[in-house]
C-alpha positions in Angstrom: 0.0 0.0 0.0 2.8 2.4 0.9 4.6 1.6 -2.4 1.3 2.3 -4.3 0.8 5.6 -2.6 4.4 6.7 -3.4 4.1 5.6 -7.0 0.8 7.5 -7.3 2.4 10.6 -5.9 5.3 10.4 -8.2 3.1 10.1 -11.3 0.8 12.9 -10.1 3.8 15.1 -9.6 5.3 14.3 -13.0 1.9 14.8 -14.7 1.4 18.2 -13.0 4.9 19.3 -13.8 4.5 18.2 -17.4 1.4 20.4 -17.7 3.1 23.4 -16.2 6.2 22.9 -18.4 4.0 22.9 -21.5 2.1 25.9 -20.3 5.3 27.8 -19.5 6.8 27.0 -22.9 3.7 27.9 -24.7 3.1 31.3 -23.1 6.8 32.4 -23.3 6.2 34.6 -20.3 8.7 37.3 -19.6 9.7 36.4 -16.1 11.8 38.1 -13.5 14.4 35.4 -13.8 14.9 36.0 -17.5 14.9 39.8 -17.2 17.5 39.8 -14.4 19.8 37.4 -16.2 19.4 39.6 -19.3 20.8 42.5 -17.3 23.6 40.3 -15.9 24.7 39.4 -19.5 24.2 42.9 -20.9 26.0 44.7 -18.0 28.7 42.3 -16.7 30.8 45.1 -15.2 27.8 46.5 -13.3 25.8 43.5 -12.3 27.5 41.1 -9.9 24.8 38.6 -9.0 21.3 37.3 -9.8 19.7 34.9 -7.2 16.5 33.5 -5.9 16.3 34.9 -2.4 13.5 35.8 0.0 10.8 34.3 -2.2 11.7 36.5 -5.2 14.4 37.0 -7.8 17.0 39.5 -6.9 19.8 41.3 -8.7 22.9 43.0 -7.2 24.1 46.2 -9.0 27.0 48.2 -7.8 26.7 46.6 -4.3 23.0 47.3 -4.0 20.4 44.5 -4.1 17.0 44.9 -5.9 14.1 42.5 -6.0 11.9 41.8 -9.0 8.8 42.8 -7.0 6.2 42.2 -9.8 8.4 43.9 -12.3 9.1 47.0 -10.2 12.8 46.3 -9.3 12.8 47.7 -5.8 15.2 47.7 -2.9 14.3 45.6 0.1 12.9 48.6 2.0 10.3 49.2 -0.7 9.3 45.6 -1.6 6.2 45.8 0.5 5.0 48.9 -1.3 5.4 47.6 -4.9 1.8 48.5 -5.8 2.7 52.2 -5.3 5.0 52.1 -8.4 4.5 51.3 -12.1 6.3 48.3 -13.6 9.4 48.8 -15.8 8.9 48.4 -19.5 10.1 44.9 -20.6 9.0 43.4 -23.9 10.2 41.1 -26.6 12.0 43.5 -29.0 10.4 42.8 -32.4 12.3 41.7 -35.4 10.1 43.6 -37.8 8.2 46.9 -37.7 4.5 46.4 -36.8 2.5 46.9 -40.0 -0.6 49.0 -39.3 -2.5 47.1 -42.1 -2.6 44.1 -39.8 -4.0 46.0 -36.8 -7.5 44.8 -35.7 -10.2 47.3 -34.6 -9.5 46.3 -31.0 -5.8 47.1 -31.4 -6.5 50.4 -33.0 -8.8 51.4 -30.1 -6.2 50.2 -27.6 -3.5 52.3 -29.2 -5.9 55.3 -29.3 -6.4 54.9 -25.5 -2.7 54.5 -24.8 -2.0 57.6 -26.8 -4.6 59.8 -25.0 -3.1 62.7 -23.1 -5.0 61.8 -19.9 -4.0 58.2 -19.8 -0.4 58.9 -20.4 -0.1 61.7 -17.9 -1.9 59.8 -15.1 0.2 56.6 -15.6 2.1 55.8 -12.4 5.9 56.0 -12.9 8.3 53.3 -11.9 10.9 53.8 -9.1 14.2 55.1 -10.5 16.5 53.6 -7.9 17.5 50.6 -10.1 18.5 52.8 -13.0 20.4 55.0 -10.6 22.5 52.1 -9.5 22.9 50.7 -13.0 23.9 53.9 -14.6 25.6 55.5 -11.6 23.4 58.5 -11.2 20.0 59.7 -10.1 19.9 63.5 -9.7 20.5 65.9 -12.6 23.9 66.9 -11.1 25.0 63.3 -10.8 23.8 62.5 -14.4 25.7 65.4 -15.8 29.0 64.3 -14.2 28.7 61.1 -16.4 28.2 62.9 -19.7 30.6 63.3 -22.6 30.3 65.3 -25.8 31.3 63.3 -28.9 31.2 63.7 -32.6 28.7 61.3 -34.3 28.1 61.2 -38.0 29.5 64.7 -38.3 27.5 66.3 -35.6 28.1 66.9 -31.9 26.0 65.1 -29.3 26.2 64.8 -25.5 25.6 61.3 -24.1 26.3 59.1 -21.1 29.9 57.8 -21.1 28.4 54.3 -21.0 27.4 54.5 -24.7 30.4 56.4 -26.0 32.2 53.2 -27.3 29.0 51.6 -28.8 28.2 54.8 -30.6 31.8 55.1 -31.8 31.4 51.6 -33.4 28.1 52.6 -34.9 29.6 55.7 -36.4 32.5 53.8 -37.9 30.4 51.0 -39.4 27.9 53.4 -40.9 30.6 55.5 -42.5 32.2 52.3 -43.9 28.8 51.1 -45.2 28.2 54.6 -46.8 31.3 54.3 -48.9 29.6 51.7 -51.0 25.9 52.4 -50.5 24.3 55.5 -52.0 21.2 55.3 -49.7 23.3 55.3 -46.6 25.6 58.1 -47.9 22.5 60.2 -48.7 21.1 59.4 -45.2 24.2 60.7 -43.5 24.2 63.8 -45.6 20.6 64.5 -44.8 21.0 64.7 -41.0 20.1 68.1 -39.7 20.4 67.6 -35.9 21.3 65.0 -33.3 19.5 65.1 -29.9 21.2 63.4 -27.0 21.1 64.2 -23.3 18.1 66.3 -22.3 16.9 66.3 -18.7 13.2 66.0 -19.3 10.1 63.9 -18.9 8.6 61.9 -21.8 6.3 64.3 -23.7 2.8 64.2 -22.2 3.8 62.1 -19.2 5.4 62.4 -15.7 8.0 59.7 -16.6 11.7 60.2 -17.1 12.9 60.0 -20.7 16.0 57.9 -21.5 17.3 61.2 -22.9 17.5 62.2 -19.2 20.1 59.5 -18.6 22.0 60.4 -21.8 21.2 56.9 -23.2 19.2 57.9 -26.3 19.9 59.7 -29.6 17.4 61.3 -31.9 18.4 61.7 -35.6 16.4 64.4 -37.3 16.6 64.9 -41.0 16.7 68.2 -42.9 13.5 67.4 -44.7 10.7 64.9 -43.9 9.1 65.0 -47.3 5.7 65.2 -45.7 6.2 61.9 -43.9 5.4 61.1 -40.3 8.3 60.6 -37.9 6.8 60.7 -34.4 3.4 59.5 -33.4 2.6 62.5 -31.1 3.4 65.0 -33.8 1.3 63.1 -36.2 -1.6 62.8 -33.7 -1.9 66.6 -33.6 -3.0 66.5 -37.3 -4.4 63.0 -37.8 -6.6 61.1 -35.4 -5.7 57.9 -37.1 -2.0 58.4 -36.5 -1.4 54.7 -35.7 -2.6 53.7 -39.2 -0.1 55.8 -41.1 1.3 53.3 -43.7 5.0 52.4 -43.2 5.9 53.9 -46.6 4.6 57.2 -45.4 6.9 57.2 -42.3 10.4 58.6 -42.4 13.0 56.1 -41.3 16.8 55.5 -41.6 18.0 52.8 -44.0 17.4 49.3 -42.9 21.2 48.7 -42.8 21.7 51.6 -40.4 19.0 50.3 -38.1 20.6 46.9 -38.1 24.0 48.4 -37.2 22.5 50.3 -34.2 20.7 47.1 -33.1 23.9 45.0 -33.3 25.5 47.4 -30.8 22.8 47.2 -28.2 20.4 49.9 -29.3 16.7 49.6 -30.0 14.9 51.7 -32.6 11.7 53.5 -31.7 10.3 52.8 -35.2 9.4 49.3 -34.0 7.1 50.6 -31.3 3.4 50.8 -32.0 3.7 54.4 -30.5 6.4 55.0 -33.2 9.3 57.3 -32.8 11.3 56.8 -35.9 14.1 59.3 -35.1 14.8 57.6 -31.8 17.5 55.1 -30.8 18.1 54.1 -27.2 20.7 51.9 -25.5 18.8 48.8 -24.2 21.2 45.8 -24.6 19.2 44.0 -22.0 16.2 43.8 -24.4 18.3 42.2 -27.1 19.6 39.7 -24.5 16.1 39.1 -23.2 14.9 38.2 -26.7 17.9 35.8 -27.1 17.1 34.1 -23.7 13.4 33.8 -24.6 14.4 32.1 -27.9 16.8 29.8 -26.2 14.3 28.9 -23.5 11.7 28.1 -26.2 14.0 26.0 -28.3 16.0 24.1 -25.6 15.2 20.4 -25.4 13.2 19.5 -22.3 16.0 17.2 -21.1 18.8 19.7 -21.7 20.7 21.0 -18.7 23.9 22.8 -18.0 26.0 19.9 -19.4 24.5 20.1 -22.9 23.6 23.8 -23.0 26.0 25.8 -20.9 24.7 29.2 -22.0 21.4 28.1 -20.4 23.0 27.6 -17.0 20.5 29.9 -15.4 17.5 28.3 -17.0 16.0 25.4 -15.2 16.6 22.0 -16.8 13.5 20.2 -18.0 13.5 17.7 -15.1 13.4 20.4 -12.4 10.7 23.0 -11.9 11.6 26.7 -11.2 11.2 27.7 -7.5 7.9 29.4 -8.1 6.4 26.4 -9.9 8.0 23.9 -7.5 6.3 25.7 -4.6 2.9 25.6 -6.4 3.2 21.9 -7.2 4.2 21.1 -3.7 1.1 22.9 -2.3 -1.1 20.9 -4.8 0.5 17.6 -3.8 0.1 18.5 -0.1 -3.7 19.0 -0.8 -3.8 15.3 -1.7 -1.4 14.1 1.0 -0.8 16.5 4.0 2.1 14.3 5.0 4.3 15.5 2.2 
C-alpha cells in the first residue's frame, strides 16, 4: 500500500509538472528570472549577481540588491510597497516593424487609448533607484557628471559615457557602409540635428525619458518630405496616427537600423507608438529576446551539461522555484504528510 501511494504521488507530480512545463513554454512569459539574467549578461561590469532569495528573484548592482517585485525592481525597503509604483517596460523587442495594415479594430482602439493625453499623464511611474544604481546617477547633477560630448556622423551630441564606445562603433560602421551604398551616404548627408542628453520627462507624461540619462539619440533629417516621424506630432493633425502606412513614415535605411541594433540599441520605429528618429541603448532587451528564444528551443531534457549558456534556466527535469512551490502545495492537498 505504501509503495502504491508513493508511486501514485510520483506520477501525479510528473503529470502536473509536465502540464506546467508545457504551459510555461507555450506562453513564453517574460519572467523576473529572464529579465534579471538579461541584465547580468548585458552589463557584466555593473551587475555582480542574480539569485532566488526571499521568495523572489534578486539582482545586485553596484553593491545594491534589488528585487523583481512584480516587475518594479525595488530595494528591500520598498518591496512591500510595490503597488505604489509602475512596472518597468520589458518586452520582446520585435524583429520587424509592426504593420498597421494588420491591426485589428481592437488594437487600434487600444492604441488610441494608450495615446490619449489623460491616460499617459496619469500613468504611475516606476521607481528610478535601479536605473540610478545601474547607470551610476540619479539627480541631474549626478547625471551630468557622467556625460561626454562626442562627434557622431559629423554632428556633436552629448551622451552618457556608457554609450560612447558603442556609438563610436556605430559611427565607424555606418561610414564604412556609406562608402559603397548611395542610400546610406544620402542618409548621413541628410542629417540636420542630433539630440542626445536632455533632462526632461517623456512628452505628455510624468516619466523620465531615456534622454535624461543620456542613453538615447534622436536623428532628425533636414526634410521629412511630408512623412510622419513621431506619433505624437502626427496625432496633432491626424486622429488615425497609428494607421499611417509604413511607406509614409520617415526612417533610416534598414542597414543603419541593423548596425544600431547590433551594438545594443533599440529603434523607436518598431514601437506601436512609433518614434522613428529615436535610438536608445537597451542591450538587456536584445539579451532578453535571445534568452526567450533559447528557452523556447531548448530540449526539455537539456541541462547545463548540454547547453552551458542556459545555465541559469531550469533543466527540463526540475521546476523553477515558483512552480515547485505551487506543485508542492497541490501535492500536499492530496497528501498532507508531504
